[in-house]
C-alpha positions as CSV (number, residue, x, y, z in Angstrom):
1,X,59.2,38.0,-46.8
2,X,62.7,39.5,-46.8
3,X,65.0,41.2,-44.3
4,X,66.3,43.4,-47.1
5,X,64.6,45.3,-49.9
6,X,67.2,44.0,-52.4
7,X,66.8,40.7,-54.1
8,X,68.5,37.6,-52.5
9,X,71.4,36.1,-54.4
10,X,69.6,32.8,-54.8
11,X,66.0,31.7,-54.5
12,X,64.9,29.9,-51.4
13,X,63.7,27.0,-53.5
14,X,67.1,26.6,-55.2
15,X,68.9,26.9,-51.9
16,X,66.7,24.3,-50.3
17,X,67.2,21.9,-53.2
18,X,71.0,22.4,-53.1
19,X,71.3,22.0,-49.3
20,X,69.0,18.9,-49.6
21,X,71.5,17.3,-52.0
22,X,74.4,18.1,-49.7
23,X,72.6,16.5,-46.7
24,X,71.8,13.4,-48.8
25,X,75.4,13.1,-49.9
26,X,76.7,13.4,-46.4
27,X,74.1,10.8,-45.2
28,X,75.2,8.4,-47.9
29,X,78.9,8.8,-46.8
30,X,78.8,9.0,-43.0
31,X,76.5,7.0,-40.7
32,X,74.9,9.6,-38.5
33,X,71.5,11.2,-37.9
34,X,69.8,13.7,-40.1
35,X,69.7,16.1,-37.2
36,X,73.5,16.0,-36.9
37,X,74.1,16.8,-40.5
38,X,71.5,19.6,-40.5
39,X,73.2,21.1,-37.4
40,X,76.6,21.0,-39.1
41,X,75.4,22.5,-42.3
42,X,73.6,25.2,-40.4
43,X,76.9,26.3,-38.9
44,X,78.5,26.4,-42.2
45,X,75.8,28.4,-43.9
46,X,76.0,30.9,-41.1
47,X,79.8,31.1,-41.7
48,X,80.6,30.1,-38.1
49,X,82.7,27.4,-36.4
50,X,81.5,24.0,-35.2
51,X,82.7,21.9,-32.2
52,X,82.0,18.1,-32.2
53,X,82.5,16.3,-29.0
54,X,82.5,12.5,-29.1
55,X,84.7,9.4,-28.6
56,X,87.2,8.4,-31.3
57,X,85.9,6.3,-34.2
58,X,82.4,7.8,-34.6
59,X,83.0,9.6,-37.9
60,X,84.0,13.1,-36.9
61,X,87.0,13.4,-39.3
62,X,85.1,11.8,-42.2
63,X,82.3,14.3,-41.7
64,X,84.6,17.3,-42.0
65,X,86.5,15.8,-45.0
66,X,83.2,14.9,-46.8
67,X,81.7,18.4,-46.2
68,X,84.8,20.0,-47.7
69,X,84.7,17.6,-50.7
70,X,81.1,18.1,-51.5
71,X,81.5,21.9,-51.4
72,X,84.7,21.8,-53.4
73,X,86.8,23.5,-50.7
74,X,90.4,23.1,-49.6
75,X,90.7,21.0,-46.5
76,X,93.5,20.7,-43.9
77,X,93.6,18.5,-40.8
78,X,95.6,19.5,-37.7
79,X,96.1,16.8,-35.2
80,X,96.3,18.4,-31.8
81,X,98.8,16.8,-29.4
82,X,100.3,17.8,-26.1
83,X,103.5,19.0,-27.8
84,X,101.8,21.0,-30.6
85,X,103.1,24.6,-30.8
86,X,101.2,27.7,-31.9
87,X,103.5,28.1,-34.8
88,X,102.6,24.5,-36.0
89,X,99.1,26.0,-36.6
90,X,99.6,29.5,-37.8
91,X,103.0,29.2,-39.5
92,X,106.2,31.1,-38.9
93,X,108.8,33.5,-40.4
94,X,111.7,31.7,-41.8
95,X,115.2,33.1,-42.7
96,X,116.5,31.9,-46.0
97,X,120.4,31.8,-45.8
98,X,120.8,31.5,-49.5
99,X,118.9,34.8,-50.3
100,X,119.5,36.4,-46.9
101,X,115.8,37.2,-46.7
102,X,112.9,36.3,-44.5
103,X,110.0,34.4,-45.9
104,X,106.6,33.4,-44.6
105,X,105.9,29.7,-44.0
106,X,102.1,29.5,-43.8
107,X,100.7,27.0,-41.5
108,X,97.8,24.5,-42.1
109,X,95.3,27.1,-40.7
110,X,95.4,28.6,-44.2
111,X,92.6,26.6,-45.7
112,X,88.8,26.8,-46.2
113,X,87.8,24.1,-43.8
114,X,90.3,23.3,-41.0
115,X,89.7,20.2,-38.9
116,X,91.2,20.8,-35.5
117,X,91.2,17.2,-34.5
118,X,91.1,16.4,-30.7
119,X,91.6,20.0,-29.9
120,X,91.4,19.5,-26.2
121,X,94.6,17.3,-26.2
122,X,96.7,20.4,-26.8
123,X,97.7,22.7,-23.9
124,X,95.8,26.0,-23.5
125,X,98.5,28.1,-25.1
126,X,98.2,26.2,-28.3
127,X,94.4,26.2,-28.2
128,X,94.6,30.0,-27.9
129,X,96.5,30.2,-31.1
130,X,93.2,29.6,-32.9
131,X,91.4,32.5,-31.3
132,X,92.6,35.3,-33.6
133,X,92.0,33.1,-36.7
134,X,88.5,32.1,-35.6
135,X,87.4,35.5,-34.6
136,X,89.2,37.8,-37.0
137,X,89.8,35.4,-39.8
138,X,93.4,36.5,-40.1
139,X,96.7,35.5,-38.7
140,X,99.6,37.6,-37.5
141,X,103.1,36.4,-38.4
142,X,105.9,38.7,-37.2
143,X,104.8,42.2,-37.9
144,X,102.5,41.3,-40.8
145,X,98.9,40.2,-40.8
146,X,97.6,37.7,-43.4
147,X,93.9,37.2,-44.3
148,X,92.7,33.6,-44.3
149,X,90.9,32.1,-47.3
150,X,87.2,32.8,-47.9
151,X,85.3,30.9,-46.7
152,X,87.1,29.9,-43.5
153,X,85.5,27.5,-41.1
154,X,87.0,25.5,-38.2
155,X,85.4,22.2,-37.4
156,X,87.0,21.1,-34.1
157,X,86.6,17.8,-32.5
158,X,87.2,17.0,-28.9
159,X,87.1,13.9,-26.7
160,X,84.9,13.9,-23.6
161,X,86.8,15.7,-20.8
162,X,86.7,12.6,-18.7
163,X,89.3,10.9,-21.0
164,X,92.9,10.9,-19.9
165,X,95.2,13.5,-21.4
166,X,92.5,16.2,-22.2
167,X,92.4,19.9,-21.3
168,X,89.1,21.7,-20.9
169,X,88.6,24.4,-23.5
170,X,88.6,27.9,-21.9
171,X,85.3,29.7,-21.9
172,X,86.5,32.3,-24.4
173,X,87.3,29.7,-26.9
174,X,84.0,27.7,-26.4
175,X,82.2,31.0,-27.1
176,X,83.9,31.2,-30.5
177,X,82.1,28.1,-31.7
178,X,78.5,28.8,-32.9
179,X,77.5,25.2,-32.5
180,X,78.6,22.3,-30.4
181,X,77.1,18.9,-31.3
182,X,77.9,15.2,-31.2
183,X,77.5,12.2,-33.5
184,X,77.0,9.5,-30.9
185,X,77.1,5.8,-31.4
186,X,74.9,4.5,-34.3
187,X,72.1,2.1,-33.5
188,X,72.5,-1.6,-34.5
189,X,70.9,-1.3,-38.0
190,X,73.1,1.8,-38.7
191,X,76.2,-0.1,-37.8
192,X,75.2,-2.9,-40.0
193,X,74.7,-0.3,-42.8
194,X,78.3,0.9,-42.1
195,X,79.6,-2.6,-42.8
196,X,77.5,-3.1,-45.9
197,X,78.8,0.1,-47.4
198,X,82.4,-0.8,-46.5
199,X,82.4,-4.3,-47.9
200,X,82.0,-3.2,-51.6
201,X,84.7,-0.5,-51.4
202,X,88.4,-1.1,-52.2
203,X,89.5,1.8,-50.0
204,X,88.9,2.4,-46.3
205,X,87.4,5.9,-46.7
206,X,84.5,6.6,-49.2
207,X,85.0,9.3,-51.9
208,X,82.7,12.2,-52.4
209,X,82.2,14.3,-55.5
210,X,81.9,18.1,-55.5
211,X,78.2,19.2,-55.8
212,X,78.4,23.0,-55.3
213,X,80.3,25.5,-57.4
214,X,82.1,28.5,-55.8
215,X,79.5,31.1,-56.9
216,X,76.6,29.0,-55.6
217,X,78.5,28.4,-52.3
218,X,78.9,32.2,-51.8
219,X,75.2,32.7,-52.5
220,X,74.2,30.1,-50.0
221,X,76.2,31.7,-47.3
222,X,74.8,35.1,-48.1
223,X,71.2,34.1,-48.2
224,X,70.6,33.8,-44.4
225,X,71.0,37.6,-44.2
226,X,67.8,37.9,-46.2
227,X,65.7,35.7,-44.0
228,X,63.0,37.5,-42.1
229,X,63.0,37.3,-38.3
230,X,59.7,38.6,-36.8
231,X,60.0,40.9,-33.8
232,X,58.2,38.3,-31.7
233,X,60.8,35.7,-32.7
234,X,63.5,38.1,-31.7
235,X,61.9,38.7,-28.4
236,X,61.7,34.9,-27.9
237,X,65.4,34.5,-28.7
238,X,66.4,37.2,-26.3
239,X,64.1,35.8,-23.5
240,X,65.7,32.4,-23.8
241,X,69.2,33.8,-23.6
242,X,68.4,36.1,-20.6
243,X,66.6,33.3,-18.8
244,X,69.7,31.2,-18.8
245,X,71.4,33.8,-16.6
246,X,68.7,33.5,-14.0
247,X,68.7,29.7,-13.8
248,X,69.7,28.5,-10.4
249,X,72.3,26.1,-11.9
250,X,74.3,28.7,-13.9
251,X,77.1,30.9,-12.7
252,X,77.4,32.5,-16.1
253,X,74.5,32.5,-18.6
254,X,74.5,33.1,-22.4
255,X,76.4,36.2,-23.5
256,X,75.0,38.8,-25.9
257,X,77.2,37.2,-28.6
258,X,75.5,33.9,-27.9
259,X,72.1,35.4,-28.4
260,X,73.2,36.9,-31.7
261,X,74.6,33.5,-32.8
262,X,71.2,31.9,-31.9
263,X,69.4,34.2,-34.3
264,X,72.0,33.7,-37.1
265,X,71.8,30.0,-36.8
266,X,68.0,30.1,-36.9
267,X,68.1,32.1,-40.1
268,X,70.5,29.5,-41.6
269,X,68.2,26.6,-40.7
270,X,65.3,28.4,-42.3
271,X,67.2,28.3,-45.5
272,X,67.7,24.5,-45.2
273,X,64.0,24.1,-44.5
274,X,63.1,26.1,-47.6
275,X,61.6,29.1,-45.8
276,X,62.4,32.8,-46.0
277,X,61.3,33.4,-42.4
278,X,62.2,31.9,-39.0
279,X,59.7,30.0,-37.0
280,X,59.8,29.0,-33.3
281,X,60.8,25.5,-34.2
282,X,64.1,26.8,-35.7
283,X,64.8,28.5,-32.4
284,X,64.0,25.5,-30.3
285,X,65.9,23.1,-32.6
286,X,69.1,25.1,-32.2
287,X,68.8,26.2,-28.6
288,X,70.8,23.3,-27.2
289,X,73.7,23.1,-29.8
290,X,74.1,26.9,-29.9
291,X,73.6,27.8,-26.2
292,X,74.4,24.9,-23.9
293,X,78.2,25.0,-24.3
294,X,78.3,28.7,-23.5
295,X,77.0,28.1,-19.9
296,X,79.1,28.0,-16.8
297,X,77.5,25.9,-14.1
298,X,77.8,26.5,-10.4
299,X,79.8,24.2,-8.3
300,X,76.6,23.0,-6.6
301,X,75.0,22.2,-9.9
302,X,78.0,20.1,-11.0
303,X,77.9,18.2,-7.7
304,X,74.2,17.5,-8.3
305,X,75.0,16.2,-11.7
306,X,73.0,18.9,-13.5
307,X,74.0,19.2,-17.2
308,X,74.1,22.3,-19.4
309,X,71.6,20.6,-21.7
310,X,69.1,20.2,-18.9
311,X,69.4,23.9,-18.1
312,X,68.5,24.7,-21.7
313,X,65.5,22.3,-21.6
314,X,64.3,24.0,-18.4
315,X,64.7,27.4,-19.9
316,X,62.7,26.5,-23.1
317,X,59.9,25.1,-20.9
318,X,59.8,28.3,-18.9
319,X,59.5,30.7,-21.9
320,X,56.2,31.1,-23.8
321,X,56.4,30.2,-27.5
322,X,55.1,33.0,-29.7
323,X,52.0,32.1,-31.7
324,X,52.6,31.6,-35.4
325,X,49.4,33.4,-36.5
326,X,50.9,36.5,-35.0
327,X,54.1,36.1,-37.0
328,X,53.0,35.0,-40.4
């Protein structure tokens, strides 16, 4: 099945094989769950940004750096701090006294994969400097506008908001991230594996070789647009999003943009799974990482200790799952 009459740029079989190799390489480099890597790669294939929330030392930076290396992409890391200025991210216009001319000093945002490390340690004004870049994939410096490299993906990390010195991301910025996920602490065998891998290396960080050429990477990111989404699946996605607005714990439910992102993510996951069509399992797998961070809870819900994730779980349980025999 295909969402377009034209031929896809790469076969589903080849795409699934390539994404499988990427996931295996990441798993061999970073100690985390397969679900975490699949979620991160889903965001990248969809061409959207990813937010990782976790405590320091769980492998967030290594994940972003390894993904860039395996894809052969330029990588920049921006350490967000309370004194970070917007121009430290986007760049600035500099006057050259020798030539009496102005020149553009491009900031670290000009990269394929940008790691915005500990994004919620910077003040809101600096966080907002990312918004134009993330949404429009361009940066304004002075009176000129500059396109960012293609592809351009922000992988932001943040510490839990309970930690000292953090600022909560504004709702508008949370909405710019297709996916929010977490690595979590590894279990005991996984932490032992981490030590076993480290003891035979002469450097602190493992090295990763490039697996994907530029042309193949472009084909992989284009392929989700060819994935079939049955009308019953589309109805299912819409029903989930709209139901979040009616939940007693939510002051603001999922926006129309969030519903669109849910479908786009489901298409990307279908590619990873080796299918040219979306199934309900894709929708359910991605409901929490795509939708939960977009919710605004009521004050009463926060007092009761209700989480955004539990709202999504309640919503999924309340919506009837479409039958596969009516879709296939």
